[in-house]
Structures are given as structure tokens and as C-alpha cells.
ROTORNU-692330 format. One record per atom (N, C-alpha, C): residue in one letter; residue number from 0; atom name; x negated, y, z negated. Coordinates in Angstrom, 2 decimals. Layout:
residues N
NODE   residuo   num   atomo         X         Y         Z
NODE         A   NUM      CA         X         Y         Z
...
This chain:
residues 124
NODE   residuo   num   atomo         X         Y         Z
NODE         M     0       N     -2.18     13.25      2.33
NODE         M     0      CA     -0.96     12.92      3.04
NODE         M     0       C     -1.28     12.19      4.35
NODE         N     1       N     -2.45     12.49      4.94
NODE         N     1      CA     -2.82     11.84      6.19
NODE         N     1       C     -2.96     10.33      6.02
NODE         Y     2       N     -3.49      9.91      4.87
NODE         Y     2      CA     -3.65      8.48      4.62
NODE         Y     2       C     -2.28      7.80      4.59
NODE         Y     3       N     -1.30      8.46      4.00
NODE         Y     3      CA      0.06      7.92      3.92
NODE         Y     3       C      0.61      7.75      5.33
NODE         L     4       N      0.47      8.78      6.15
NODE         L     4      CA      0.99      8.73      7.52
NODE         L     4       C      0.22      7.73      8.38
NODE         D     5       N     -1.10      7.63      8.16
NODE         D     5      CA     -1.90      6.66      8.92
NODE         D     5       C     -1.45      5.23      8.66
NODE         V     6       N     -1.14      4.93      7.40
NODE         V     6      CA     -0.66      3.59      7.06
NODE         V     6       C      0.70      3.35      7.70
NODE         L     7       N      1.57      4.35      7.69
NODE         L     7      CA      2.88      4.19      8.32
NODE         L     7       C      2.76      4.01      9.84
NODE         K     8       N      1.75      4.64     10.44
NODE         K     8      CA      1.53      4.46     11.88
NODE         K     8       C      1.10      3.03     12.20
NODE         K     9       N      0.39      2.42     11.26
NODE         K     9      CA     -0.02      1.01     11.42
NODE         K     9       C      1.01      0.13     10.71
NODE         Y    10       N      2.28      0.34     11.01
NODE         Y    10      CA      3.40     -0.22     10.27
NODE         Y    10       C      3.24     -1.69      9.90
NODE         A    11       N      2.94     -2.53     10.85
NODE         A    11      CA      2.85     -3.97     10.58
NODE         A    11       C      1.52     -4.54     11.06
NODE         V    12       N      0.46     -3.78     10.90
NODE         V    12      CA     -0.87     -4.24     11.31
NODE         V    12       C     -1.52     -4.93     10.12
NODE         F    13       N     -1.61     -6.23     10.19
NODE         F    13      CA     -2.18     -7.02      9.10
NODE         F    13       C     -3.63     -7.42      9.39
NODE         T    14       N     -4.16     -6.98     10.51
NODE         T    14      CA     -5.54     -7.31     10.86
NODE         T    14       C     -6.41     -6.08     10.64
NODE         G    15       N     -7.68     -6.32     10.48
NODE         G    15      CA     -8.60     -5.22     10.28
NODE         G    15       C     -8.85     -4.96      8.81
NODE         R    16       N     -9.38     -3.79      8.53
NODE         R    16      CA     -9.79     -3.45      7.17
NODE         R    16       C     -9.28     -2.06      6.80
NODE         A    17       N     -9.02     -1.85      5.51
NODE         A    17      CA     -8.60     -0.56      4.99
NODE         A    17       C     -9.52     -0.17      3.84
NODE         T    18       N    -10.02      1.04      3.87
NODE         T    18      CA    -10.92      1.49      2.81
NODE         T    18       C    -10.17      1.62      1.49
NODE         R    19       N    -10.95      1.69      0.44
NODE         R    19      CA    -10.38      1.86     -0.89
NODE         R    19       C     -9.56      3.15     -0.95
NODE         K    20       N    -10.10      4.23     -0.38
NODE         K    20      CA     -9.40      5.51     -0.41
NODE         K    20       C     -8.08      5.44      0.36
NODE         E    21       N     -8.10      4.82      1.52
NODE         E    21      CA     -6.87      4.69      2.32
NODE         E    21       C     -5.79      3.96      1.52
NODE         Y    22       N     -6.17      2.86      0.89
NODE         Y    22      CA     -5.21      2.07      0.13
NODE         Y    22       C     -4.64      2.86     -1.05
NODE         W    23       N     -5.52      3.42     -1.88
NODE         W    23      CA     -5.05      4.09     -3.10
NODE         W    23       C     -4.33      5.40     -2.81
NODE         M    24       N     -4.73      6.11     -1.75
NODE         M    24      CA     -3.99      7.33     -1.40
NODE         M    24       C     -2.60      6.99     -0.89
NODE         F    25       N     -2.47      5.89     -0.15
NODE         F    25      CA     -1.14      5.45      0.27
NODE         F    25       C     -0.29      5.10     -0.94
NODE         I    26       N     -0.86      4.37     -1.89
NODE         I    26      CA     -0.11      3.99     -3.09
NODE         I    26       C      0.30      5.23     -3.87
NODE         L    27       N     -0.60      6.21     -4.00
NODE         L    27      CA     -0.30      7.45     -4.72
NODE         L    27       C      0.83      8.21     -4.05
NODE         W    28       N      0.73      8.42     -2.74
NODE         W    28      CA      1.77      9.16     -2.03
NODE         W    28       C      3.10      8.41     -2.03
NODE         N    29       N      3.04      7.10     -1.94
NODE         N    29      CA      4.26      6.31     -2.00
NODE         N    29       C      4.93      6.48     -3.37
NODE         F    30       N      4.13      6.49     -4.42
NODE         F    30      CA      4.64      6.69     -5.78
NODE         F    30       C      5.26      8.09     -5.91
NODE         I    31       N      4.58      9.10     -5.40
NODE         I    31      CA      5.10     10.47     -5.48
NODE         I    31       C      6.41     10.61     -4.72
NODE         V    32       N      6.47     10.07     -3.52
NODE         V    32      CA      7.70     10.13     -2.72
NODE         V    32       C      8.83      9.41     -3.45
NODE         S    33       N      8.54      8.26     -4.05
NODE         S    33      CA      9.57      7.51     -4.77
NODE         S    33       C     10.09      8.28     -5.97
NODE         I    34       N      9.19      8.92     -6.72
NODE         I    34      CA      9.61      9.71     -7.88
NODE         I    34       C     10.46     10.90     -7.45
NODE         V    35       N     10.01     11.64     -6.45
NODE         V    35      CA     10.77     12.80     -5.98
NODE         V    35       C     12.13     12.36     -5.45
NODE         L    36       N     12.15     11.30     -4.68
NODE         L    36      CA     13.41     10.78     -4.15
NODE         L    36       C     14.34     10.36     -5.29
NODE         G    37       N     13.79      9.72     -6.31
NODE         G    37      CA     14.59      9.32     -7.47
NODE         G    37       C     15.17     10.50     -8.21
NODE         I    38       N     14.37     11.55     -8.38
NODE         I    38      CA     14.85     12.75     -9.08
NODE         I    38       C     15.95     13.43     -8.28
NODE         V    39       N     15.73     13.60     -6.99
NODE         V    39      CA     16.74     14.24     -6.14
NODE         V    39       C     18.03     13.44     -6.13
NODE         I    40       N     17.93     12.14     -6.01
NODE         I    40      CA     19.12     11.29     -6.00
NODE         I    40       C     19.84     11.36     -7.34
NODE         S    41       N     19.10     11.38     -8.44
NODE         S    41      CA     19.72     11.48     -9.76
NODE         S    41       C     20.49     12.78     -9.92
NODE         I    42       N     19.89     13.88     -9.45
NODE         I    42      CA     20.56     15.18     -9.56
NODE         I    42       C     21.83     15.21     -8.72
NODE         I    43       N     21.71     14.74     -7.49
NODE         I    43      CA     22.88     14.75     -6.59
NODE         I    43       C     23.95     13.78     -7.08
NODE         D    44       N     23.54     12.58     -7.49
NODE         D    44      CA     24.52     11.60     -7.97
NODE         D    44       C     25.25     12.08     -9.21
NODE         S    45       N     24.55     12.75    -10.13
NODE         S    45      CA     25.22     13.24    -11.33
NODE         S    45       C     26.17     14.38    -11.00
NODE         A    46       N     25.85     15.15     -9.95
NODE         A    46      CA     26.71     16.26     -9.56
NODE         A    46       C     27.98     15.78     -8.88
NODE         I    47       N     27.90     14.73     -8.09
NODE         I    47      CA     29.09     14.29     -7.36
NODE         I    47       C     29.69     13.01     -7.94
NODE         K    48       N     29.09     12.51     -9.02
NODE         K    48      CA     29.60     11.33     -9.73
NODE         K    48       C     29.77     10.12     -8.80
NODE         S    49       N     28.75      9.90     -7.98
NODE         S    49      CA     28.78      8.78     -7.05
NODE         S    49       C     27.44      8.07     -7.08
NODE         Q    50       N     27.47      6.77     -6.90
NODE         Q    50      CA     26.24      5.99     -6.84
NODE         Q    50       C     25.86      5.65     -5.40
NODE         A    51       N     26.53      6.24     -4.45
NODE         A    51      CA     26.32      5.91     -3.04
NODE         A    51       C     24.92      6.30     -2.56
NODE         L    52       N     24.32      7.33     -3.14
NODE         L    52      CA     23.02      7.79     -2.67
NODE         L    52       C     21.88      6.86     -3.08
NODE         T    53       N     22.13      5.94     -4.00
NODE         T    53      CA     21.07      5.00     -4.36
NODE         T    53       C     20.71      4.10     -3.18
NODE         V    54       N     21.59      4.04     -2.20
NODE         V    54      CA     21.30      3.28     -0.98
NODE         V    54       C     20.09      3.89     -0.27
NODE         I    55       N     19.94      5.21     -0.34
NODE         I    55      CA     18.80      5.88      0.28
NODE         I    55       C     17.50      5.41     -0.36
NODE         S    56       N     17.49      5.31     -1.67
NODE         S    56      CA     16.31      4.84     -2.38
NODE         S    56       C     15.98      3.39     -2.01
NODE         T    57       N     16.99      2.58     -1.91
NODE         T    57      CA     16.80      1.18     -1.52
NODE         T    57       C     16.27      1.08     -0.09
NODE         L    58       N     16.82      1.88      0.81
NODE         L    58      CA     16.36      1.88      2.20
NODE         L    58       C     14.91      2.34      2.30
NODE         Y    59       N     14.54      3.34      1.50
NODE         Y    59      CA     13.14      3.79      1.52
NODE         Y    59       C     12.23      2.66      1.04
NODE         S    60       N     12.62      2.00     -0.03
NODE         S    60      CA     11.80      0.89     -0.55
NODE         S    60       C     11.64     -0.21      0.49
NODE         L    61       N     12.71     -0.54      1.18
NODE         L    61      CA     12.63     -1.55      2.23
NODE         L    61       C     11.80     -1.07      3.42
NODE         A    62       N     11.88      0.22      3.73
NODE         A    62      CA     11.14      0.76      4.87
NODE         A    62       C      9.63      0.72      4.64
NODE         V    63       N      9.19      0.92      3.40
NODE         V    63      CA      7.74      0.92      3.14
NODE         V    63       C      7.23     -0.43      2.64
NODE         L    64       N      8.08     -1.41      2.56
NODE         L    64      CA      7.65     -2.73      2.09
NODE         L    64       C      6.60     -3.34      3.03
NODE         I    65       N      6.87     -3.38      4.31
NODE         I    65      CA      5.94     -3.99      5.27
NODE         I    65       C      4.64     -3.20      5.36
NODE         P    66       N      4.67     -1.85      5.46
NODE         P    66      CA      3.39     -1.13      5.48
NODE         P    66       C      2.58     -1.32      4.18
NODE         T    67       N      3.27     -1.43      3.06
NODE         T    67      CA      2.57     -1.67      1.79
NODE         T    67       C      1.88     -3.02      1.80
NODE         L    68       N      2.57     -4.04      2.27
NODE         L    68      CA      1.95     -5.36      2.36
NODE         L    68       C      0.81     -5.36      3.37
NODE         A    69       N      0.99     -4.65      4.48
NODE         A    69      CA     -0.05     -4.61      5.52
NODE         A    69       C     -1.32     -3.93      5.01
NODE         V    70       N     -1.18     -2.79      4.33
NODE         V    70      CA     -2.37     -2.11      3.83
NODE         V    70       C     -3.00     -2.91      2.70
NODE         F    71       N     -2.20     -3.64      1.94
NODE         F    71      CA     -2.72     -4.51      0.88
NODE         F    71       C     -3.59     -5.62      1.49
NODE         V    72       N     -3.09     -6.23      2.55
NODE         V    72      CA     -3.84     -7.29      3.23
NODE         V    72       C     -5.12     -6.73      3.84
NODE         R    73       N     -5.02     -5.57      4.49
NODE         R    73      CA     -6.23     -4.96      5.06
NODE         R    73       C     -7.24     -4.59      3.99
NODE         R    74       N     -6.74     -4.19      2.82
NODE         R    74      CA     -7.65     -3.87      1.71
NODE         R    74       C     -8.36     -5.13      1.23
NODE         L    75       N     -7.64     -6.24      1.13
NODE         L    75      CA     -8.27     -7.51      0.77
NODE         L    75       C     -9.32     -7.89      1.81
NODE         H    76       N     -9.00     -7.69      3.07
NODE         H    76      CA     -9.95     -7.99      4.14
NODE         H    76       C    -11.20     -7.14      3.99
NODE         D    77       N    -11.03     -5.91      3.57
NODE         D    77      CA    -12.18     -5.01      3.42
NODE         D    77       C    -13.15     -5.50      2.35
NODE         T    78       N    -12.64     -6.21      1.37
NODE         T    78      CA    -13.51     -6.76      0.32
NODE         T    78       C    -13.88     -8.21      0.63
NODE         N    79       N    -13.63     -8.61      1.88
NODE         N    79      CA    -13.96     -9.95      2.38
NODE         N    79       C    -13.18    -11.06      1.68
NODE         H    80       N    -11.90    -10.80      1.43
NODE         H    80      CA    -11.01    -11.80      0.84
NODE         H    80       C     -9.84    -12.04      1.80
NODE         S    81       N     -9.41    -13.26      1.83
NODE         S    81      CA     -8.29    -13.64      2.68
NODE         S    81       C     -6.98    -13.10      2.10
NODE         A    82       N     -6.00    -12.93      2.98
NODE         A    82      CA     -4.68    -12.49      2.54
NODE         A    82       C     -4.02    -13.52      1.61
NODE         W    83       N     -4.48    -14.75      1.65
NODE         W    83      CA     -3.93    -15.78      0.78
NODE         W    83       C     -4.16    -15.47     -0.70
NODE         W    84       N     -5.12    -14.60     -1.00
NODE         W    84      CA     -5.36    -14.20     -2.38
NODE         W    84       C     -4.14    -13.47     -2.97
NODE         F    85       N     -3.24    -13.01     -2.13
NODE         F    85      CA     -2.01    -12.37     -2.62
NODE         F    85       C     -1.27    -13.29     -3.59
NODE         F    86       N     -1.31    -14.58     -3.33
NODE         F    86      CA     -0.54    -15.52     -4.13
NODE         F    86       C     -1.12    -15.77     -5.51
NODE         I    87       N     -2.27    -15.21     -5.80
NODE         I    87      CA     -2.79    -15.30     -7.15
NODE         I    87       C     -1.92    -14.49     -8.12
NODE         N    88       N     -1.08    -13.63     -7.54
NODE         N    88      CA     -0.08    -12.90     -8.34
NODE         N    88       C      0.84    -13.84     -9.10
NODE         L    89       N      0.97    -15.06     -8.64
NODE         L    89      CA      1.86    -16.02     -9.29
NODE         L    89       C      1.34    -16.45    -10.66
NODE         I    90       N      0.07    -16.22    -10.91
NODE         I    90      CA     -0.49    -16.52    -12.22
NODE         I    90       C     -0.27    -15.29    -13.10
NODE         P    91       N      0.55    -15.42    -14.13
NODE         P    91      CA      0.86    -14.24    -14.95
NODE         P    91       C     -0.40    -13.60    -15.55
NODE         F    92       N     -0.41    -12.30    -15.56
NODE         F    92      CA     -1.44    -11.44    -16.13
NODE         F    92       C     -2.81    -11.61    -15.48
NODE         V    93       N     -3.36    -12.82    -15.49
NODE         V    93      CA     -4.69    -13.05    -14.94
NODE         V    93       C     -4.72    -12.76    -13.44
NODE         G    94       N     -3.69    -13.15    -12.72
NODE         G    94      CA     -3.64    -12.93    -11.28
NODE         G    94       C     -3.66    -11.45    -10.93
NODE         Q    95       N     -2.91    -10.65    -11.68
NODE         Q    95      CA     -2.87     -9.22    -11.41
NODE         Q    95       C     -4.23     -8.56    -11.72
NODE         I    96       N     -4.90     -9.02    -12.76
NODE         I    96      CA     -6.21     -8.48    -13.11
NODE         I    96       C     -7.21     -8.79    -12.00
NODE         I    97       N     -7.19    -10.02    -11.50
NODE         I    97      CA     -8.12    -10.41    -10.44
NODE         I    97       C     -7.86     -9.58     -9.18
NODE         L    98       N     -6.59     -9.41     -8.81
NODE         L    98      CA     -6.29     -8.60     -7.63
NODE         L    98       C     -6.69     -7.14     -7.82
NODE         L    99       N     -6.48     -6.62     -9.01
NODE         L    99      CA     -6.87     -5.24     -9.29
NODE         L    99       C     -8.38     -5.07     -9.11
NODE         V   100       N     -9.15     -6.05     -9.57
NODE         V   100      CA    -10.60     -6.00     -9.40
NODE         V   100       C    -10.95     -5.99     -7.91
NODE         F   101       N    -10.27     -6.82     -7.12
NODE         F   101      CA    -10.52     -6.84     -5.67
NODE         F   101       C    -10.18     -5.48     -5.04
NODE         L   102       N     -9.07     -4.89     -5.48
NODE         L   102      CA     -8.60     -3.65     -4.86
NODE         L   102       C     -9.45     -2.44     -5.20
NODE         V   103       N    -10.13     -2.46     -6.34
NODE         V   103      CA    -10.96     -1.31     -6.72
NODE         V   103       C    -12.41     -1.46     -6.26
NODE         Q   104       N    -12.76     -2.62     -5.73
NODE         Q   104      CA    -14.12     -2.81     -5.22
NODE         Q   104       C    -14.36     -1.90     -4.01
NODE         D   105       N    -15.61     -1.50     -3.84
NODE         D   105      CA    -15.96     -0.67     -2.70
NODE         D   105       C    -15.96     -1.50     -1.42
NODE         T   106       N    -15.89     -0.79     -0.32
NODE         T   106      CA    -15.96     -1.42      1.00
NODE         T   106       C    -17.25     -2.21      1.16
NODE         Q   107       N    -17.15     -3.39      1.75
NODE         Q   107      CA    -18.36     -4.13      2.06
NODE         Q   107       C    -19.14     -3.35      3.10
NODE         P   108       N    -20.42     -3.07      2.85
NODE         P   108      CA    -21.17     -2.21      3.77
NODE         P   108       C    -21.48     -2.84      5.13
NODE         I   109       N    -21.28     -4.13      5.24
NODE         I   109      CA    -21.56     -4.80      6.50
NODE         I   109       C    -20.26     -5.24      7.17
NODE         D   110       N    -20.35     -5.55      8.44
NODE         D   110      CA    -19.19     -6.10      9.13
NODE         D   110       C    -18.91     -7.48      8.56
NODE         N   111       N    -17.63     -7.84      8.49
NODE         N   111      CA    -17.27     -9.19      8.05
NODE         N   111       C    -16.34     -9.81      9.08
NODE         K   112       N    -15.84    -10.99      8.77
NODE         K   112      CA    -15.02    -11.70      9.75
NODE         K   112       C    -13.69    -11.01     10.04
NODE         Y   113       N    -13.34     -9.99      9.24
NODE         Y   113      CA    -12.08     -9.28      9.44
NODE         Y   113       C    -12.24     -8.01     10.25
NODE         G   114       N    -13.47     -7.62     10.52
NODE         G   114      CA    -13.68     -6.43     11.34
NODE         G   114       C    -14.92     -5.67     10.95
NODE         T   115       N    -15.08     -4.54     11.61
NODE         T   115      CA    -16.24     -3.70     11.33
NODE         T   115       C    -16.00     -2.86     10.09
NODE         N   116       N    -17.07     -2.35      9.53
NODE         N   116      CA    -16.99     -1.51      8.34
NODE         N   116       C    -16.23     -0.23      8.68
NODE         P   117       N    -15.07      0.02      8.05
NODE         P   117      CA    -14.29      1.20      8.40
NODE         P   117       C    -14.99      2.52      8.04
NODE         K   118       N    -15.86      2.50      7.05
NODE         K   118      CA    -16.61      3.71      6.71
NODE         K   118       C    -17.62      4.03      7.80
NODE         A   119       N    -18.23      3.03      8.37
NODE         A   119      CA    -19.19      3.25      9.45
NODE         A   119       C    -18.50      3.74     10.71
NODE         V   120       N    -17.28      3.26     10.96
NODE         V   120      CA    -16.53      3.66     12.15
NODE         V   120       C    -16.15      5.13     12.05
NODE         K   121       N    -15.71      5.58     10.86
NODE         K   121      CA    -15.29      6.97     10.68
NODE         K   121       C    -16.49      7.92     10.66
NODE         A   122       N    -17.64      7.42     10.20
NODE         A   122      CA    -18.82      8.27     10.10
NODE         A   122       C    -19.40      8.58     11.47
NODE         S   123       N    -19.21      7.69     12.42
NODE         S   123      CA    -19.81      7.93     13.74
NODE         S   123       C    -18.91      8.70     14.67
């Protein structure tokens, strides 16, 4: 849960690097929160026969959009790739596979042009 909160604290920080664990734990917790929120909203909406609560789900999605993009960019930086690689998503199927490979790669053990090694910073 700390990784989720740490990413939210760096709400719109697109500079620096994010470790593989930081990125994937944020994605996991974001997924869990979305599922729980969806279940709660479904139960409440079916009980009161109103679709008004779906606004809460939409607001949550919009609230985490910028932190999700920011941690994604920092994760790309950690593997020594520019944020411009995001646009490879426009290539169907192949683009997503390439990005997935970048996202699962381990942290570069050396400092790069995007910052110092985040694993080395936490270890000291």
C-alpha cells in the first residue's frame, strides 16, 4: 500500500525514475481499489436503482490518470527509455508487447540521464 501512496504523493512528477516494484505495486493497488469501488457501487446502485454513483468511479479514474501516467513515464526512464516511447501504443498489438517488455525489465544498475539508480538510493 505504501507504493500506491508514494505514487499519489508524487502526483504529477514526470522526472526521475521508478523501480519495477513501485510501478507494478501501484498498478496492482489501483486495480484492487477499482474492483472494490466497482463492487460497492454496483451493490449500492442496485439497491437504490440509481446510476448516479457511477460518477464516483469516473472521478476516481480521472483522479489517478495523471499519477498513472507519471509513474509510467518514470518507469520508462528507469529502463533508460524516453517518455516518447509511450506512443508506440499506437501500433496495435506490437506496441503493447514492446512496452510490456520495457516495463518488466529490471532497473538499470547505473545512473542514467534521467537520474540516479532508485535501488541504490533506497539501499543507502
